[in-house]
Backbone bond lengths (Angstrom), bond angles and torsions (degrees), N, CA, C in turn:
res aa  C-N    CA-C-N  psi(-1)  N-CA   C-N-CA  omega(-1)  CA-C   N-CA-C  phi
1 M - - - 1.459 - - 1.481 111.64 -
2 E 1.309 117.80 4.77 1.463 123.50 -176.51 1.556 110.50 -59.88
3 G 1.352 115.94 120.87 1.428 121.58 174.99 1.489 114.59 74.72
4 V 1.343 118.99 10.20 1.478 120.23 -179.82 1.545 110.80 -70.92
5 K 1.316 116.28 136.15 1.431 120.18 -179.89 1.528 109.77 -105.82
6 N 1.359 115.71 126.04 1.443 123.20 176.27 1.504 106.67 -119.01
7 S 1.334 114.28 159.31 1.470 120.35 178.47 1.557 106.68 -127.83
8 V 1.304 118.44 131.16 1.459 123.05 -178.63 1.554 106.50 -136.98
9 S 1.325 114.10 151.23 1.453 121.61 176.86 1.529 107.99 -74.28
10 L 1.331 116.19 161.12 1.452 121.04 179.60 1.516 109.81 -60.44
11 Y 1.352 116.94 -43.52 1.464 120.50 -179.84 1.521 110.47 -60.44
12 E 1.330 117.00 -45.95 1.458 119.50 178.14 1.527 112.10 -64.28
13 A 1.332 119.52 -37.27 1.416 121.94 175.58 1.509 113.78 -59.90
14 K 1.380 114.89 -41.79 1.457 120.93 178.22 1.546 111.74 -65.34
15 T 1.281 116.24 -42.11 1.465 120.34 -176.44 1.509 113.54 -79.57
16 Q 1.312 117.81 -27.30 1.500 121.95 -177.50 1.500 113.39 -115.41
17 L 1.304 117.82 31.48 1.492 118.67 -175.27 1.506 114.46 -57.67
18 S 1.341 116.40 -44.73 1.434 118.89 179.04 1.539 115.19 -57.82
19 T 1.317 113.01 -43.89 1.493 119.39 176.94 1.571 111.27 -62.23
20 L 1.317 113.12 -44.73 1.495 118.24 179.47 1.516 112.16 -62.85
21 L 1.372 115.85 -38.37 1.463 117.72 177.83 1.478 111.47 -64.42
22 R 1.341 119.65 -39.55 1.459 120.95 175.04 1.536 111.62 -58.65
23 E 1.317 116.32 -39.20 1.447 120.47 179.31 1.560 109.08 -65.08
24 V 1.298 114.17 -43.44 1.459 120.47 -178.19 1.599 109.17 -62.83
25 E 1.341 115.21 -41.92 1.439 118.44 176.92 1.526 112.01 -60.04
26 G 1.299 115.96 -28.01 1.466 120.47 177.06 1.544 114.00 -83.40
27 G 1.292 118.07 2.45 1.414 121.41 176.01 1.526 115.73 106.66
28 A 1.359 117.27 0.79 1.487 119.83 179.25 1.509 110.49 -71.97
29 V 1.308 114.41 155.78 1.480 120.51 169.59 1.573 104.89 -121.64
30 I 1.299 114.52 123.94 1.479 119.30 -173.66 1.539 109.91 -112.38
31 T 1.296 115.26 126.10 1.515 121.95 177.81 1.534 105.80 -93.20
32 I 1.308 115.46 128.88 1.462 122.96 177.59 1.546 106.90 -101.73
33 T 1.348 113.24 129.11 1.463 118.31 -173.95 1.522 109.08 -119.40
34 R 1.329 115.67 146.94 1.471 123.60 171.31 1.505 109.86 -120.58
35 H 1.290 118.25 117.92 1.484 122.68 -177.40 1.539 110.55 55.50
36 G 1.354 115.70 39.50 1.421 121.07 175.39 1.495 114.86 81.13
37 K 1.331 122.55 -1.44 1.436 127.17 176.25 1.502 111.20 -104.69
38 A 1.325 116.21 131.34 1.464 121.18 177.74 1.502 110.76 -64.88
39 V 1.379 118.02 127.18 1.429 121.05 -178.94 1.536 112.95 -123.03
40 A 1.328 117.83 -16.50 1.463 121.41 179.46 1.499 110.16 -159.85
41 E 1.345 113.09 164.06 1.441 120.21 177.11 1.514 107.97 -129.39
42 L 1.334 115.12 135.38 1.451 121.03 177.36 1.487 107.69 -109.11
43 R 1.339 116.37 118.33 1.456 122.90 -177.91 1.492 112.27 -141.18
44 G 1.261 118.94 155.64 1.473 123.23 179.49 1.529 111.52 -71.17
45 L 1.336 114.28 157.35 1.434 118.71 175.76 1.522 111.98 -79.98
46 A 1.286 116.51 147.37 1.461 119.76 177.36 1.499 106.57 -70.72
47 A 1.291 114.88 142.34 1.490 121.70 -179.85 1.520 108.62 -61.02
48 E 1.300 117.64 127.59 1.458 120.55 179.51 1.537 109.55 -86.49
49 R 1.312 114.22 131.93 1.463 121.00 174.06 1.520 106.67 -90.37
50 P 1.322 117.51 141.10 1.458 117.63 175.38 1.520 110.48 -62.49
51 R 1.322 116.84 132.75 1.429 120.26 179.02 1.505 111.69 -93.85
52 P 1.304 117.65 128.94 1.460 120.43 -179.75 1.508 108.68 -67.02
53 R 1.306 117.92 144.97 1.429 120.90 176.97 1.527 108.96 -74.71
54 A 1.302 117.41 139.75 1.426 122.19 178.94 1.505 110.56 -58.59
55 G 1.310 116.37 129.73 1.445 122.59 175.87 1.517 112.89 83.18
56 S 1.342 118.99 2.63 1.444 118.95 -177.14 1.516 115.48 -87.83
57 L 1.330 116.17 -15.07 1.465 123.40 -178.29 1.526 112.25 60.20
58 K 1.298 115.39 22.62 1.479 119.36 -176.83 1.559 111.83 -99.96
59 S 1.327 119.04 6.56 1.446 122.55 178.60 1.505 107.95 -69.68
60 P 1.362 118.88 137.97 1.463 118.81 175.32 1.505 113.10 -67.48
61 N 1.311 117.41 -14.28 1.458 121.45 -177.60 1.521 112.13 -96.20
62 F 1.311 116.87 0.48 1.474 120.99 -175.64 1.529 112.10 -71.89
63 Y 1.292 117.25 131.24 1.463 119.77 177.36 1.557 106.12 -147.12
64 M 1.325 114.68 135.98 1.449 121.20 176.25 1.520 109.12 -130.94
65 A 1.302 115.87 122.07 1.459 120.77 -179.10 1.545 109.78 -65.95
66 E 1.302 115.68 150.71 1.451 122.13 178.64 1.552 111.29 -55.56
67 D 1.337 114.99 -40.15 1.490 120.96 -175.90 1.495 113.33 -98.78
68 F 1.354 117.88 29.35 1.464 121.83 -174.00 1.534 111.65 -57.47
69 D 1.323 117.50 -28.96 1.447 120.16 -177.07 1.576 113.33 -104.49
70 A 1.340 117.45 9.93 1.430 120.77 176.92 1.555 108.72 -73.11
71 P 1.367 115.49 145.91 1.441 118.21 177.33 1.539 113.27 -58.75
72 L 1.284 114.66 138.71 1.469 118.34 179.13 1.510 110.70 -79.47
73 P 1.322 118.66 138.30 1.479 120.91 -176.75 1.526 111.03 -58.60
74 E 1.336 118.26 -32.58 1.486 120.93 -178.54 1.520 111.45 -63.26
75 F 1.356 118.26 -22.17 1.446 121.98 -174.52 1.529 112.21 -105.65
76 A 1.304 118.01 4.86 1.487 120.61 -177.65 1.519 112.40 -56.81
77 E 1.362 115.78 -49.01 1.476 118.96 178.78 1.541 112.25 -60.35
78 Y 1.354 113.87 -41.44 1.491 119.20 -177.82 1.562 108.57 -62.53
79 M 1.382 114.71 -44.92 1.442 118.13 -176.29 1.531 111.40 -65.44
80 E 1.333 119.97 -38.59 1.456 122.85 174.99 1.497 111.05 -60.77
81 T 1.330 117.26 -46.17 1.454 121.99 -179.27 1.525 109.72 -64.68
82 A 1.303 117.80 -41.16 1.466 120.18 -178.06 1.527 110.36 -68.46
83 Q 1.333 119.06 -35.72 1.464 121.43 177.69 1.549 110.81 -67.53
84 E 1.357 114.35 -41.40 1.485 117.54 176.85 1.496 111.38 -61.50
85 E 1.341 115.56 -44.59 1.454 122.48 -177.89 1.508 110.34 -62.85
86 T 1.306 118.37 -41.80 1.433 124.60 179.20 1.557 109.50 -62.10
87 A 1.308 115.12 -46.60 1.497 120.55 178.13 1.500 110.84 -61.57
88 R 1.359 118.24 -41.97 1.462 121.49 -178.04 1.517 110.84 -66.11
89 V 1.346 117.85 -41.50 1.454 120.60 179.10 1.536 110.86 -69.16
90 A 1.309 117.41 -38.16 1.477 120.47 179.11 1.538 109.96 -63.75
91 E 1.341 117.54 -36.84 1.484 118.84 178.66 1.521 111.95 -71.07
92 A 1.344 116.20 -28.93 1.453 119.27 -178.46 1.514 114.34 -80.18
93 L 1.319 117.77 -17.04 1.436 122.68 179.06 1.552 109.95 -71.01
94 P 1.307 117.70 143.44 1.434 118.37 176.56 1.540 112.17 -70.16
95 K 1.334 116.29 140.52 1.397 119.55 -178.69 1.490 110.73 -76.97
96 K 1.320 117.39 134.97 1.415 122.09 178.59 1.535 108.35 -91.24
97 S 1.278 114.14 133.46 1.458 116.88 174.13 1.518 110.11 -89.55
98 V 1.281 114.25 130.18 1.450 117.27 -176.89 1.532 108.32 -102.89
99 K 1.319 113.96 123.94 1.432 119.84 179.85 1.514 107.04 -93.27
100 R 1.299 113.82 129.98 1.444 120.88 177.54 1.500 112.23 -91.68
101 K 1.283 115.97 138.56 1.473 119.13 175.02 1.503 108.55 -77.90
102 R 1.283 114.18 140.77 1.505 115.66 177.70 1.495 109.17 -107.72
C-alpha cells in the first residue's frame, strides 16, 4: 500500500478518520475533497531521526582525523613569514622594566 493515493469526501473523512489513519500509517496518501474539489491531503509524518546536539560529538557521522590540527602545507611559507614578522616586531618594541615590590 506504499504511496497509494485515495480520494475521499470530507464527510467520509470525518466519519472514517480512524480507518483512514490506519491506511496512512501503511503508507497511503489520502486526498480529502469537498464538492468534488481536492482541499487537503492526509499523509504520514516522515520518520524523525534523532538530531545530535551541537558540540556533543555524538553524531554517528562524526569523524576527526588524527592530524586535524597539523599545519597545512599550503600555509607553511605564510607561517614562517608570520613568525619572523612577530619576532621582528617584538624586538622593535621598547623593553618594559618591571619593578618588583619588596
